[in-house]
C-alpha positions as CSV (number, residue, x, y, z in Angstrom):
1,X,-170.6,-2.0,-64.6
2,X,-169.8,-5.0,-67.0
3,X,-169.1,-4.3,-70.6
4,X,-171.0,-5.8,-73.6
5,X,-168.0,-7.8,-74.4
6,X,-167.7,-9.6,-71.1
7,X,-171.7,-10.1,-71.5
8,X,-171.3,-11.7,-74.9
9,X,-168.5,-13.8,-73.5
10,X,-170.7,-15.1,-70.5
11,X,-173.6,-15.8,-72.9
12,X,-171.2,-17.6,-75.0
13,X,-170.0,-19.8,-72.4
14,X,-173.6,-20.6,-71.2
15,X,-174.4,-21.4,-74.7
16,X,-171.3,-23.6,-75.0
17,X,-172.5,-25.5,-71.7
18,X,-176.2,-25.8,-72.4
19,X,-176.4,-26.4,-76.0
20,X,-173.2,-28.1,-76.9
21,X,-172.8,-29.9,-73.5
22,X,-169.2,-28.8,-72.7
23,X,-169.8,-28.8,-69.1
24,X,-167.0,-28.9,-66.3
25,X,-167.0,-32.4,-66.5
26,X,-166.3,-32.3,-70.4
27,X,-163.8,-29.5,-70.0
28,X,-161.6,-31.1,-67.2
29,X,-160.8,-33.9,-69.9
30,X,-158.9,-31.6,-71.8
31,X,-155.6,-31.6,-69.6
32,X,-153.6,-30.8,-72.7
33,X,-154.0,-27.5,-72.8
34,X,-156.2,-27.7,-75.9
35,X,-159.0,-25.1,-74.7
36,X,-156.4,-22.6,-74.4
37,X,-154.9,-23.5,-78.0
38,X,-158.4,-23.2,-79.5
39,X,-159.1,-19.8,-78.0
40,X,-155.7,-18.8,-79.2
41,X,-156.7,-19.8,-82.6
42,X,-159.9,-17.7,-82.4
43,X,-158.2,-14.8,-81.2
44,X,-155.5,-14.9,-83.8
45,X,-157.9,-15.4,-86.8
46,X,-159.9,-12.3,-85.3
47,X,-156.8,-10.4,-85.1
48,X,-156.2,-10.7,-89.0
49,X,-157.9,-9.1,-92.1
50,X,-156.4,-11.5,-94.6
51,X,-157.6,-15.1,-94.6
52,X,-155.7,-17.2,-92.0
53,X,-154.7,-20.6,-91.6
54,X,-155.9,-22.7,-88.7
55,X,-152.4,-23.6,-87.5
56,X,-152.5,-24.9,-84.2
57,X,-156.2,-25.8,-84.2
58,X,-156.4,-28.7,-81.6
59,X,-159.3,-30.7,-82.6
60,X,-158.9,-31.8,-86.2
61,X,-160.5,-30.7,-89.5
62,X,-163.8,-29.7,-90.3
63,X,-163.8,-26.2,-88.2
64,X,-164.0,-22.7,-89.7
65,X,-164.0,-19.3,-88.1
66,X,-167.4,-17.6,-88.1
67,X,-166.0,-14.6,-90.3
68,X,-167.1,-12.2,-88.0
69,X,-164.4,-11.1,-86.0
70,X,-166.4,-9.9,-82.5
71,X,-168.0,-13.4,-82.9
72,X,-164.9,-15.2,-82.8
73,X,-163.3,-13.0,-80.3
74,X,-166.2,-14.0,-77.8
75,X,-165.8,-17.5,-78.6
76,X,-162.0,-17.1,-77.9
77,X,-163.1,-15.5,-74.5
78,X,-165.5,-18.3,-73.5
79,X,-162.7,-21.0,-74.4
80,X,-160.2,-18.8,-72.0
81,X,-162.8,-18.7,-69.3
82,X,-163.6,-22.5,-69.6
83,X,-159.7,-23.0,-69.5
84,X,-159.4,-20.9,-66.3
85,X,-162.4,-22.5,-64.6
86,X,-160.5,-25.8,-65.4
87,X,-157.2,-25.0,-64.0
88,X,-159.1,-23.7,-61.2
89,X,-161.0,-26.9,-60.3
90,X,-157.8,-28.8,-61.0
91,X,-155.9,-26.8,-58.3
92,X,-158.6,-27.5,-55.8
93,X,-158.5,-31.0,-56.7
94,X,-155.0,-31.1,-56.0
95,X,-154.9,-29.4,-52.8
96,X,-157.8,-31.5,-51.7
97,X,-156.0,-34.5,-52.6
98,X,-152.8,-33.2,-51.0
99,X,-154.6,-32.5,-47.8
100,X,-156.5,-35.9,-47.5
101,X,-153.2,-37.7,-48.0
102,X,-151.6,-35.4,-45.4
103,X,-154.6,-36.2,-43.0
104,X,-154.1,-40.1,-43.7
105,X,-150.3,-39.6,-42.6
106,X,-151.4,-38.0,-39.5
107,X,-154.0,-40.7,-38.6
108,X,-151.8,-43.5,-39.2
109,X,-149.0,-41.9,-37.3
110,X,-151.5,-41.4,-34.5
111,X,-152.7,-44.5,-34.8
112,X,-149.5,-46.0,-34.4
113,X,-148.4,-43.9,-31.7
114,X,-151.6,-44.8,-29.6
115,X,-151.4,-48.3,-30.6
116,X,-147.7,-48.0,-29.2
117,X,-148.8,-46.3,-26.1
118,X,-151.7,-48.8,-25.1
119,X,-149.1,-51.6,-25.6
120,X,-146.3,-50.2,-23.4
121,X,-149.1,-49.8,-20.9
122,X,-150.1,-53.3,-21.3
123,X,-146.6,-54.3,-21.0
124,X,-146.0,-52.4,-17.9
125,X,-149.3,-53.9,-16.2
126,X,-148.1,-57.4,-17.0
127,X,-144.9,-56.6,-15.3
128,X,-145.9,-55.4,-12.2
129,X,-146.2,-57.4,-9.0
130,X,-149.9,-58.4,-8.6
131,X,-149.5,-59.1,-4.7
132,X,-148.3,-55.5,-4.5
133,X,-151.6,-53.7,-3.6
134,X,-150.4,-50.1,-4.6
135,X,-153.5,-48.5,-3.1
136,X,-152.6,-49.3,0.4
137,X,-148.8,-48.6,0.3
138,X,-147.5,-46.9,3.3
139,X,-145.7,-43.8,1.9
140,X,-143.8,-43.0,5.1
């Protein structure tokens, strides 16, 4: 059974996508690790009882923690989930690209091989004596 914490994180991630517009396409642009850095800031602040600085916040000024430790941890969890999903999509894209490149190499190699075989067959046909009818050759 899913605990309240994971349910809260899932709801926050859904809110980020629907309300904030932080879709997969948006997240995929953050290839610099900034989603994980922001998550670590939220988690670090939530873990401190005294006021803390936002050292390491990746997206400039004008951003404040909520002051609610649970809420900040939920946001951290949602950002971690977003970064995990982004990394998984990037891995799938990379594997797909490598597969496509491999298939292109196979296609090009196969086409080259087939072309060479056809060329040799035509060359051999050109060199054959057209007066020789091999269908009636005496095999004795």
